N, C-alpha and C positions, 0 to 999 in steps of 0.2 A: 813693262811689268812693274807694278807698284811694289816698293820694298816693304818688308814685314818688320823692319826694325829701324830705329833712329840713331844717328850718331851725332846729332846736333839739335839744339833747340833755341828758341827765341822767346823773350818775354816782352809783351807790349802792355803798357798801362794807359787806360783812358780815364783821366782824373775826373772829368765832368760826369761820367756815368758810373763811377766806382766799379769799373770792370778791369779784369786782367785777362789777357789772352796768352795762352801758351801754345806755341806752334812747334811741331816736331818734324824734322826733315832728315833725309838720308842724302849726304853729300859725297860724291865720288868723282873720279876723273875718268872720262870716256876717251878711248883711243881709237883713231881711225887711221889705217895705214894706206898709203897709196904709192904707186911707182911713178917716179918723175925723173926723166933722163937717166934711166937705168939704176936709180938709187931708190931705196925704200925710205919713205918719209912718214914720220909719225906726227899726226896732228891731234893734239889732245885739248880737251875742254872740260871745265868743271861743270858738273850737272847736279842740280838740286831737285830731288823728288819729294814733295810733301807727303808725309806719312799720316799725320793727323793734327788737329788743333782742338784746344779745350778753352772754353770761355767760362771764367769764374766770376761770380759776384764777390762783393766785399767779404761776406761771411765765409764763403768757400775758400777764398784766398787766405784768410786768417787761419782757418783750420789746416790748410796745406802747410803754411809757414810754421805753425806749431808742431806739426808732424815732422817736418824736415829738421826743425830745431832739436826735437827729441832724438832723432836718428843721429845727428851730429854729436849730441851729448853722449849717447851710447857708445859712439866710436872714439870718444875722448878728444873731439875737435873743439877748440876754442874759437868761436866765430869773431871774437873781439880782437884777434891778433892780425 
């Protein structure tokens, strides 16, 4: 089942094409239990389900950066620290 929210993201920059890709994913630990020699064993593994990805051109990325900068300013966050 595809998740409906993201708890992590990745930013990829392609210098030659002036593109930025934002990928959003849901990362969680999946547990599988099994009986082995009368003992219950938990085998866990990290699972990554992609939620979505967004491809931005140079102008779109600049607009997003300005928006995020304004939000940080409204929150009183100094990005230069």
